[in-house]
C-alpha positions, 0 to 999 in steps of 0.5 A, spaced: 136 187 919 133 181 916 135 179 909 134 173 904 142 172 904 147 172 909 149 179 912 156 178 910 155 176 903 151 182 903 157 187 905 162 183 901 158 182 895 160 175 894 155 169 896 157 163 900 156 156 898 150 156 902 147 162 899 149 161 892 145 154 893 139 158 895 140 162 889 141 156 884 135 152 887 130 158 886 129 159 893 131 167 892 132 170 886 137 175 883 133 181 885 133 179 892 141 178 892 142 185 889 136 189 894 140 185 900 146 188 898 144 195 897 139 195 903 145 193 907 149 199 905 143 203 906 142 201 913 149 202 915 149 209 913 142 210 917 142 205 923 135 207 925 132 203 920 136 197 923 130 193 924 128 193 917 126 186 914 127 184 907 122 178 905 123 179 898 125 183 892 122 183 885 123 187 878 117 190 875 117 194 869 124 197 871 122 198 878 124 195 884 118 192 889 121 191 896 116 186 900 118 188 907 116 186 914 112 191 919 117 196 918 113 199 912 109 203 917 115 207 920 118 209 913 111 211 910 111 216 916 117 219 913 117 220 906 124 222 905 126 214 906 122 212 900 126 218 896 133 216 899 131 208 897 130 211 890 136 214 890 140 208 892 136 203 887 137 208 881 129 207 880 122 207 883 121 203 889 115 200 891 114 198 898 109 193 901 108 189 907 110 182 907 104 179 911 098 183 909 091 182 906 090 183 898 086 190 901 092 192 905 097 191 899 092 195 894 092 201 900 100 200 900 100 201 892 095 206 891 098 210 897 096 216 898 089 214 894 084 212 899 080 205 897 072 205 898 072 198 897 075 191 894 071 186 891 072 179 888 069 178 882 069 171 879 069 170 872 065 164 868 072 161 866 073 160 874 078 165 874 078 171 879 078 179 878 080 183 884 076 190 883 078 196 887 073 202 887 076 209 889 072 215 891 071 221 886 074 221 879 080 220 876 084 227 874 090 229 870 093 229 877 092 222 879 098 221 883 099 213 882 100 210 875 095 205 875 098 201 870 104 200 874 100 198 880 096 193 876 103 190 874 106 190 881 100 187 884 100 181 878 107 179 879 107 180 887 101 177 889 098 174 882 092 178 882 088 180 876 086 188 878 081 192 875 081 199 878 074 203 878 072 210 880 066 212 884 064 218 879 066 217 872 
């Protein structure tokens, strides 16, 4: 398992001087440390997830965003893993794949909703807006909170997101 801090530190809950200096220098965050500790305990109980790789962790509006390696695909096939992670963290957990395109990150965040298209809109002031179009219309039973998705994508990737539906 790969995590931002030493595995020994994650198991003991005490940072070594090397990891402490990385935290003070800002190379890792307090969220990275806390998530690493919780994930090490979680993976020790579920050895089949030993290949898990945590790149970064973020706290967004009371939720935890875990930016993982490519193991997210296997975790998505088994939705019970996400529920178990949410029990361990005690809050909503968002799973993202680390080295992926903006579209792939939006697909991960909006899962199980499909995305029709993703466009970049350049505004007159030089800023950029990413527009995702979803097929169909928004209903009361829409499975994802779009405001949370916008907050997560802004924090993790710095993307200003606009979500529109194909039919109003």
